[in-house]
Backbone bond lengths (Angstrom), bond angles and torsions (degrees), N, CA, C in turn:
res aa  C-N    CA-C-N  psi(-1)  N-CA   C-N-CA  omega(-1)  CA-C   N-CA-C  phi
1 X - - - 1.533 - - 1.481 108.19 -
2 X 1.364 121.23 -47.88 1.400 125.40 -176.29 1.541 111.04 -59.47
3 X 1.293 117.04 -41.86 1.484 124.27 178.12 1.512 111.80 -61.90
4 X 1.354 117.22 -41.45 1.389 121.14 178.54 1.600 113.52 -66.35
5 X 1.308 112.23 -39.58 1.523 117.01 178.29 1.540 109.13 -66.93
6 X 1.434 113.68 -45.02 1.449 113.08 179.11 1.492 112.75 -59.84
7 X 1.322 118.89 -42.22 1.475 120.87 179.64 1.450 111.69 -61.37
8 X 1.365 119.93 -39.53 1.371 123.93 179.03 1.520 113.35 -66.27
9 X 1.300 115.52 -42.99 1.511 119.55 175.46 1.509 111.68 -63.96
10 X 1.309 119.50 -38.96 1.420 124.70 179.24 1.543 112.23 -64.88
11 X 1.380 113.31 -40.43 1.405 117.35 179.65 1.544 112.07 -69.07
12 X 1.360 115.59 -34.85 1.450 119.83 -177.87 1.655 107.81 -70.41
13 X 1.285 114.15 -40.45 1.522 116.14 175.35 1.481 111.77 -61.43
14 X 1.359 119.66 -41.76 1.445 119.98 -173.88 1.594 109.55 -73.67
15 X 1.315 112.87 -32.70 1.520 117.90 179.02 1.614 109.15 -71.11
16 X 1.297 115.55 -37.39 1.500 123.90 -176.56 1.550 106.72 -70.84
17 X 1.353 114.74 -45.15 1.494 121.87 -176.56 1.464 108.49 73.44
18 X 1.286 115.44 176.37 1.503 118.28 -178.70 1.543 106.23 -81.23
19 X 1.360 111.87 151.82 1.528 118.85 -179.91 1.526 104.31 -55.87
20 X 1.332 115.09 134.31 1.442 119.95 173.88 1.484 116.95 75.53
21 X 1.350 114.04 4.54 1.449 118.16 179.69 1.486 116.36 -60.40
22 X 1.317 118.69 -30.60 1.405 123.25 174.99 1.545 115.38 -85.36
23 X 1.277 115.59 -8.43 1.433 120.98 -179.58 1.568 109.45 -65.01
24 X 1.291 116.43 148.35 1.478 122.27 -178.43 1.479 107.53 -119.48
25 X 1.271 118.61 119.26 1.467 122.85 174.18 1.506 107.43 -79.43
26 X 1.334 111.34 138.54 1.529 119.19 178.34 1.496 107.40 -133.62
27 X 1.324 115.43 147.99 1.442 122.20 179.81 1.516 108.37 -122.71
28 X 1.413 114.05 132.11 1.409 118.88 179.54 1.573 107.98 -133.58
29 X 1.348 111.98 153.76 1.470 115.32 170.67 1.519 108.20 -110.43
30 X 1.251 114.13 131.82 1.436 123.36 177.57 1.566 109.42 -106.57
31 X 1.307 117.69 140.60 1.434 122.00 170.57 1.518 105.79 -90.98
32 X 1.367 114.15 121.79 1.486 118.93 -176.71 1.502 108.83 -131.16
33 X 1.301 119.25 110.60 1.446 121.55 176.98 1.580 110.43 -64.22
34 X 1.243 115.18 120.88 1.472 124.23 176.34 1.460 113.59 -123.15
35 X 1.337 118.03 142.26 1.405 124.32 -164.91 1.595 114.50 -113.89
36 X 1.295 115.17 -15.51 1.473 117.22 -178.69 1.470 109.28 -153.49
37 X 1.316 117.72 172.33 1.454 128.82 -174.20 1.564 111.77 -59.45
38 X 1.267 118.94 -30.61 1.418 121.09 -179.04 1.552 114.33 -86.02
39 X 1.351 116.01 -16.14 1.503 119.29 -178.34 1.497 112.99 -57.49
40 X 1.341 121.25 -42.01 1.467 117.18 179.50 1.456 113.84 -59.83
41 X 1.319 118.26 -40.47 1.496 125.71 179.14 1.541 109.45 -61.34
42 X 1.339 115.49 -43.57 1.461 116.38 -178.65 1.511 112.26 -69.62
43 X 1.361 116.94 -41.66 1.448 121.14 174.60 1.563 112.32 -60.68
44 X 1.336 114.34 -43.66 1.486 118.40 179.70 1.471 112.79 -61.64
45 X 1.339 120.18 -47.71 1.392 125.89 179.35 1.509 113.24 -61.95
46 X 1.337 116.78 -39.20 1.408 119.70 175.12 1.457 116.62 -63.73
47 X 1.353 115.12 -44.04 1.442 119.10 177.43 1.498 115.64 -68.71
48 X 1.372 114.80 -35.25 1.431 120.11 176.23 1.549 111.72 -61.43
49 X 1.277 117.30 -22.39 1.452 120.32 -176.50 1.539 112.59 -87.36
50 X 1.326 117.18 -8.48 1.436 119.68 -179.56 1.544 109.16 -77.87
51 X 1.324 117.07 124.31 1.387 121.62 -178.82 1.520 111.39 -55.53
52 X 1.395 111.74 128.06 1.442 116.36 -179.23 1.458 116.52 104.57
53 X 1.417 115.05 -14.31 1.434 120.08 -175.85 1.539 105.48 -82.13
54 X 1.305 118.75 131.49 1.521 126.01 -177.37 1.544 108.82 -96.11
55 X 1.306 118.63 -46.24 1.476 118.77 -175.48 1.529 107.24 -154.99
56 X 1.385 114.29 150.91 1.403 120.70 -178.57 1.547 109.12 -141.74
57 X 1.299 118.53 132.59 1.493 124.08 175.64 1.468 104.68 -127.56
58 X 1.373 117.80 127.01 1.382 122.13 177.96 1.503 115.49 -114.78
59 X 1.293 122.67 150.92 1.457 122.36 -179.13 1.467 110.22 -138.17
60 X 1.345 116.41 117.24 1.491 119.88 172.93 1.429 111.36 -62.51
61 X 1.405 118.37 -44.24 1.448 121.53 -178.93 1.486 114.75 -58.62
62 X 1.370 116.86 -41.34 1.415 126.33 -179.21 1.500 113.15 -85.53
63 X 1.291 117.73 -16.44 1.389 125.81 -176.29 1.559 109.99 53.97
64 X 1.337 110.50 52.91 1.432 117.47 -173.77 1.551 113.08 -147.11
65 X 1.293 112.90 163.96 1.454 123.43 177.61 1.546 106.06 -132.63
66 X 1.277 118.26 128.05 1.482 120.55 174.67 1.473 103.33 -111.37
67 X 1.326 110.98 124.90 1.492 119.91 -169.84 1.596 108.80 -125.52
68 X 1.300 112.04 128.28 1.501 118.25 172.57 1.481 106.25 -109.71
69 X 1.335 116.41 132.56 1.449 120.58 -172.00 1.523 112.43 -149.68
70 X 1.271 120.31 160.77 1.449 127.31 179.17 1.595 105.34 -84.17
71 X 1.342 115.24 112.49 1.413 122.97 -176.44 1.523 112.19 -62.64
72 X 1.294 119.34 -20.81 1.445 122.15 -179.99 1.557 110.62 -82.51
73 X 1.346 119.03 -18.38 1.467 120.78 -171.80 1.538 110.68 -109.95
74 X 1.361 117.87 -20.81 1.472 115.66 -173.60 1.523 103.97 -156.22
75 X 1.383 112.08 156.02 1.538 118.05 179.39 1.506 107.63 -126.12
76 X 1.342 115.76 173.43 1.443 122.95 -179.63 1.540 109.33 -62.01
77 X 1.297 120.25 -35.99 1.426 122.41 177.49 1.540 112.44 -58.27
78 X 1.275 117.41 -39.50 1.483 120.23 177.41 1.507 110.28 -69.78
79 X 1.302 120.31 -36.03 1.452 125.31 -179.00 1.573 108.47 -66.93
80 X 1.321 116.20 -44.97 1.481 120.76 -178.48 1.576 107.02 -69.81
81 X 1.301 116.25 -35.56 1.483 118.56 -179.42 1.554 109.17 -66.70
82 X 1.306 115.50 -37.61 1.506 120.85 -179.26 1.516 109.28 -63.16
83 X 1.363 114.97 -48.60 1.537 113.44 175.83 1.453 115.29 -65.89
84 X 1.294 120.36 -37.86 1.464 123.20 -178.95 1.478 108.21 -65.84
85 X 1.261 120.84 -33.87 1.470 127.33 -177.40 1.544 111.63 -65.27
86 X 1.349 117.85 -19.19 1.434 121.01 -179.57 1.534 107.98 -113.24
87 X 1.374 117.62 15.82 1.450 119.75 177.23 1.454 118.51 91.16
88 X 1.377 119.84 11.57 1.455 124.46 -177.47 1.515 106.41 -124.70
89 X 1.305 118.88 81.10 1.483 120.61 178.65 1.617 107.24 -62.88
90 X 1.304 111.97 135.69 1.483 118.49 -177.29 1.461 108.26 -126.59
91 X 1.413 111.89 165.04 1.399 117.29 175.71 1.478 109.52 -145.95
92 X 1.303 115.18 154.15 1.576 122.67 -176.65 1.501 103.79 -71.78
93 X 1.394 116.03 128.21 1.424 125.18 175.84 1.588 108.12 -107.20
94 X 1.303 117.02 -48.34 1.466 121.12 -175.94 1.590 111.18 -146.44
95 X 1.218 115.21 147.89 1.458 122.60 -176.08 1.466 108.44 -139.01
96 X 1.382 117.84 144.34 1.444 121.48 177.60 1.516 113.23 -82.56
């Protein structure tokens, strides 16, 4: 009986998979006009707070934000809306 329950539990775990196992990470580069030294920090913190965002790197010099996110939880439109919402309209430059 114990072997049968163990086999059933193992099969259920394998079928269910790890949480987020099917999620696909995607990385995009957004062009974000920034006007001062604190702008990259503000843009980065805003994007980091979007549900599904995994990592953000901003650059004042490049006027950009490189964003890695869970494609199942958020899309580029939500990222650009987040930056526009704080006064930094952005656009997609590059996508993986």
